[in-house]
N, C-alpha and C positions, 0 to 999 in steps of 0.2 A: 708337220707343225714347225720343225726346225728350219724349213725352207722359207717360212713366212717372215717378212720383215716386221719387227715389233717396234712401235714408237711410244715414247713416254713424254707427255707434256706435264712438266713438273718433275723436279729431280730431288725431292725431299727424302725423308727416311723410308717411307713405304716404297717409293719407286726404287731406291737404292737396294732395299732388301729383296724386292722382286727380281731385280737385275742380278744380284748376287746369287739368288737361288736358281735362276735360269742358267746362268753360266756354270754353276756347280753341276747342273744336269746336262752339261755339254752343249748348251745353246750357243751357236756361233756369235761371238761379239760383233762381227761385221754386220750381222743382221739385226742389231739393236741400235736404235736412235733415241736420243733424249734432248729435250730443250728445257731451258729455265731462264729466268731473268737474272739469276745470280751466277756470275761467272765462276765463283769459287766452287760451287756445287758441280758445275760442268767439268771443270778441270779435275776435280776429284774423280768423277766417273770415268773420264777419258784416261787419266793416269793409272787409276786403280783397276779398271775393268777393260780398258782398250776398246770401248764402244764408240759410236759416232755421236758427236754432240754439236749443238748449235743453239744460238739464242733466238732463232727464227722458228716459231711454232709451225708455220706453214710448210717449212722445209721438211719437218718431221712427217707431217700429213702426206706430203708428196711421196715419201718413201714407204710408208707403213701400210701393210695389209691389216694389221691389228693395232689400234690406237688406244693407249691407256691414258685416261684423264686423271692425273694424280695431283690436282690442285685443290686448294681450300674451297669449301662450298660457296663462300661468299664471292669468290673470284671466278667461278665457273661460267656464269653468264657472259661476262666480258671476254673471257678466253674463247668460249665457244663462238661468240659473234665474230671474233677475229679470224677464225679458221673455217667458218661455215661454207664459204664458196669452195674451198679446197676439199672439204669433206664431201660436199655434193659431187664434185668432180671425180674423186678417187674412191668414194664409198668404202672406207675401211670398216671393219668391225670395231665398234666402240665399247670399251670397258671403262666404266666410271667407278672410281674409288671415292668420289665426293659424297660424304655421309649426308643423308637426308635430302638429296636433290632427286626429284622424281624423273622417271624415264620420259614422261610426256614433256616436261620442261626442257630436258636436254635435247630431245628430238626437235622441239620447236626452235630452240636457239641455234641448232645446227642446220636448220632449213627444212626438216621433215623427211620422212621416209628412210630413217636411219636404223640399222640393226644395232641394238644397244643391250649390253649386259650391265646391270647395276649390282655392285658388290658391297658387302659390309664386312671388311676385314677387322682384325683387332691387333693391338700392339704386340702380342707375342710373335707376330709375324717377323718382328725385328730380329728374333733369334730362331727363326725357322720352325716355330711351333704354333703358328697362327691357326685361327678358326675363321673361315670365310663363308658367309652365306651369299648365294647368288640368285638373281632373277633376271630373266630376259624377256624382251618383247615377243609377241606371238609369231613374228616373221622369222625368228631365228631357226636355222637348220640344225640338225643334230651335229653336223660337222662344226658349225660355229660354236655350239655349246661345248663341244669337246675342246676346241682351241682355247676358249675362255677359261675353261676349267684347268687346262694344262698350265696356263700362266699363273693362276692363283695357287695351284697345288705346289708350286715351287717354294712356297713359304709355309706350308702346313696343310691341314685338312680343309676340304671344300664340300659344301652341300648346296643343293638347290631347294628353293622354297616355291610353293605353288602359286602364291600371289605376292604382288609387290608390297601390299600392306603388311605382310608378315615380316618384312625387313625391319619394321619398327619394333617388333617383338625381339628379333635378333639383336637389334641395337641395345635393347634393355638387358638381354641375356649375355651374349658373348662380346658385343661391342663395348659395353660398360662393365661387363663382368670382371675383367682383371682388376679394376679398382676395388670391387667388392672383396675379392680375395686378399688384395694388399691391405685393405682396412682390417680384415680379420687377422691377418698375420701381424700387423702393427699392434693390435690389441693383445694378441697372445704374447708378443715380445714384452710389451709394457707390464703385463701381469706377471710374467716370469721374473722380470727384474725386480718388481715389487715384492715378490716372494723370496728373493735372495740370489738368483743367478746373475752373473755379470752380463752386460749387454751383448758382448761378442758371442758368448755361448748361447744366450737366448735366441739371437738372430740365426745362428747356424742351425740350431735344432729346429727352429720354426721353419726355415727354408727347406731343410731336408725332409721334414715331416710333410710339408705341402707337396713337394716334388714326389715323394714316395707314395703318398695317398692318391695323387692324380694318376701316376703310372699304374698303381694297383687297380684303380677304377677302370682305366683304359684297357688293361690286359685281362681283366676278369670278365667272365660271362655273367656274373652276378650284378644285381642292381646296387646302387649306392646304399639303399635302405638295408639290403641284406648284408652288405659289407659292414655297415655300421652295427647291425645286430650282432655280428660275429665277434666284434671287439668290445661289446658291451656286456660284460659278465654280470649276472644278477647280484646285486648288493655290492658291486665293486666301485672303483673310482670313476670309471667312465660313465656308468649309469648315473652316478651322483651329478656329474657335470652336465650330462645330457638333460637330466631332469630340470636343472636350473635354466638351460636354454629353452626347453619346452614351456616351462612355467612362465617364462618371460615373454612368450609369444613370438619367438624368433621366426617361425614360419610365416605368420601374418605380417611381420615387419618386412621380411624379404619380398613377399607378394606385393605389399604396398609400395615398396621402393621400386620394384620392376615395373609396376603399373604406372608410376609417376614418370619413369624413364621412357616408357613406350609413348605416353601422352606427349611428353616433351619432344620426342622424335617426330611425331606427327605435326606438332606446332612449327618445328624448324623447317619441315618440308614445305609448308605453306609459306613460311618466311623467305626461304631461298628462292621459291618460285616467283615471288613478288619483288625480288631485288631490282 
């Protein structure tokens, strides 16, 4: 994998995070190329990471065996059209980070017959604790799957889903999920302040509690339901709080919210395909 030349079209936060993670895993900087329309981003990557940079997308394609499309969904059709002939000539493995853009649309824009992996990462990738779901076209070899997985694993956990449609569910879960947790943390902070804690203490305790709970869940063999039961003593404070959540229909509310997010993901996929 480290002998493969890796190219990024788009040099935003996600691309920068992937590059940083790859370099931390000893990926040779000489084997990484990036292009962007913004010169400041390219200068940052060149100065900070020592990789190869250019404003010419086609130059990246000419060097890359693995090509990461890290542009906004609404820009992808135009970008793909500009590199289609180069992609057809060099046939790199395509990894798309463009949320909601279907594999079939990407393939069509690139001229057809392209090996594509579509990914749904999330923002914790910016601090190397991301969760990325992946799906690839049927023509992918096991080696190509391994190469794509190695790229995204540089910023966190990776999983494969069995059908492309399930990426919409992933979008509703881990793609949008950080915002759900931030909202819950925000509400906990506000409630703690209203009950008398100062804002700094409320924030610190909320953040550490969220971090510790996530780590405990990751490292435990028990389910979240069992972990919850273990800290919910009969007649105690936690049971009283959980009772309020359950009586307020928290589970149904979460289900409705995620269903709405999944539906919107499907709508956006159609929209991006018709750009």
